N, C-alpha and C positions, 0 to 999 in steps of 0.2 A: 707772775702777776706782780704788779707794782703796788706798794702800799705806802701811804703817808703814815709814818710811825711817830708816836708821841707817848709821853708818860702821863699817867694819872697816879700820883703818889710815886711809889717805887716800881709800879708795874707798867709794862709796855703794851700798847694797843696799836691797831692799825685800821685805817680806812682804805678800801679799794680806791685807787687813784681816780677811776672813772666816776666815783660818787662825789668827788670833790670839785666844787666850782672854782674856788680859789682860797688862798690862805692869806689872812690879814694880820697885821700886828695887833696887839691888844689895844683896843680903843676904849674911850670913856663910854660907859653904858648908862643908860637911863634906868635907874632902879625902879622897880614896880612894887609899891606898898601892897602887902597882903598876897603877893604872888607865891606860888608854891616854891619851896626851897631850891628846887633844881633850876629855876629860872634866874639866870644871872642878871638879866635886864634886856633892854632894847637897844639896838644900834641903828644908826641912820646910814642907810646904804643908798646913796644918790637920791635922797628925798623920800625913801621908803623905809618904814620901820620893819626891822627884822628881829625876831626874838632870838636870844642867845641862851643856850642851855649849858649849865656847868656839868660836865660829864662826871666829875668826882661826886657832886651832890646827887646826881641822878642814880649813881651806883650805891648810894647810901653812906658815902663818906663825908668828911669835912670839905668845906669849900676849897676849890683849887687855889693853890699858892700862886702868886704872881712872880714869874721869873722873867729874865730878859728875853727868853725864847718862848714865852707863853703866847699863844696865837688864838685867833678866832678862825675856825675852819668853816667855810660856807659849803653847805650841801643842799641838794634838792631832796626835800622830804616829801614822800608820796604817802598820802593817807590811804587807809583801806578802801575808801570810796574812789580813789584815783586822782584826787586833787593834789597838785604839786605846789609846795611852798618852799621858799628859801628859809633855811634854818641855820643859825650860827651855833657852833659847838666850841665851847671854851676848852682848850687843850693845853695842859701844862707841858712845858719843855718839848716842843716839837723837834724831832731829831732829823727829819727829812724823808726822802723817798728810799725805799728798800725793795729789792727783788725778793719775792718768796715764791718758790715752786709750788704749783697747785698740788702736786703729789705730796708735798710736805705738810699740807693742812690735814688736821684730824679733829674729830669731834672732841670737845673738852671733857665730855662725860659729866659736866656739872651744869645745872640749869638755874644758877643763882640769879642772873639778870637776863631777861628775855632779849635784850639788845646785843648781847655778846654771842659771838659765833665761834667758828673753828679756831684752833690754835696751831702754831708752828714753832718749832724749836730751832735755835741757832746758837752760835758761840756766845751770844750775849744773854741767852735765856729763852724765855717764851714770849711770843707776841700773840695777842688775841685779837681777832677781827671784831670791829664794831659794825653792826648792821643798821644803817640809817633808817630803813623802813620799819624797824622794830623798836626804835628809840623811845617813842612817846606812848605812855599808857593812855587809855581813852580819856581819863579825866584831865590830864595835862594837855593832850591834843585839843580838847574842847576849850580849855581856858586860853590857849594860845591863838587858836584860829577861829573862834566863834564869830567874830565880826566879819570874817571873809569866807564863811562856810559856803562851799560850792563854787568858790571862785579860784581860779588858778593864778599863780604868780605870773607876771608878765615876763 
């Protein structure tokens, strides 16, 4: 399986390539006053506002550091109700695409963050899967998508 591999702090994470719409350079984001800390802001995607989540903040850490290879990864986020929304993920130091054998994946044994999945080890250490459908807790999902509740992204 192919993963888009990136860092959050010193740790490596991966998104299944099939979940990724595209990868964009770090853009200027519209900051949102009083937004939850995990919300990095809004980006303009061809005239449409797309919320961007800071994965480091979502995991309880400090805000993502900006590096030359920091990117916004666009994914299709599917709500439990089946609505699909485009969601931006702020990812520090995107490393690129890496092959990981399905058989190399194992349960991490830790349930610290619900959006983190299986892990695989390689010569560079451990990479842990990020599961987009489990990214947003109900309160954050409601804050981001309340205006378009029940509507699917075009």
